[in-house]
N, C-alpha and C positions, 0 to 999 in steps of 0.2 A: 424735242421742239423742231418743227419744220423750218427749213431755211426761208429767208424772206426774199422773194423774187421781185424784180422790177418788171413793169410792163414796158416792153420795147415795141414800138410801132415802126415797122420798116416799110418805106415806100420807095419805088424805083421807077426809073425811066431809062430803059436800055435799048439802044438803037438796033442791035443785031439780034435776030431771032434765036440763034443758037446760044449766045451769051445769056439772053433773057431766060431761055428755058433752063439753062444750067443754074442760073441765079435762083429761079423759082424752086427748082428741085432742092437746092441747098437750103433755102429758107424753110422748106417743109420739114427738115431735120430739127428745126429750132422752134417752130410755132405753127400757127394756123392761118391759112389764107382767108381774109375777110372781104377782100375785093380783088379785082384782077391783079393789080400791082401793089397790094397792101397786105402785109402780114402782121399779126399780133403775136408776140413772143413773151412768155413769162420766164425770165432768166435771172440767174445769179451773176455776180460780177465777172467771174471767170468765164462763164458761158458767153457773156456779151463780148469779151475779148476774142474768144474763138469764133463767134459769129462775124465780128468785124473783119478779122483776118481772112476768113473764108470768102466773104463777099468781096473784099479788096483784091483777092487773087483772081476773081472771075470777071471783073469789069475793066473797061478801058476808060480811065478817068477823064481823058480828053473828049470822050464821046458820050459817056453814060453818067447817070446821076443816081445815087443811093442815099437815102436819108434815114437816120435812126433817131427816133424821138423817145426820150426817156421819161417815164412816168413812175411816180412812187406807187406803192401798193394801194394806198387810199385814193389817189387820183384816178388810177385805172378803174376802181370800183364805181367811180362817178360817171363813167362813160355812158352816154345816151345812145340808144339804137332806135331808129325810127324806120318803119318798113320792115323788109326782110332782114334776117341776120340773127345770130345768137351771140351772146356774151362768151368770150373765151375766158377760161378759168385757170388759175394757178394750179398746176398739177399736184396731186397728193403725193406722188412719188417722183423723186429726182434721180436720174441716172447720170453718173459722172464717169 
């Protein structure tokens, strides 16, 4: 049986170009960029903790903002996309 992943939507507003680039690079390890400062990640609970820890190590909380929105598997499947863009899927294979 495959693990049940949650859909985590990450949005960010980072003031410094270098920090913003590092943050985007880190997010690519966890999910797919769906807009310039928005990523969708299908993650297990332990992966969410690793993502949070990594993001917190890259930002300056007094200047930057990062939001993680948690959606259940069924809620993520109800996402509507209008215009360009494709639905991100829960991967068939998980690497731990």
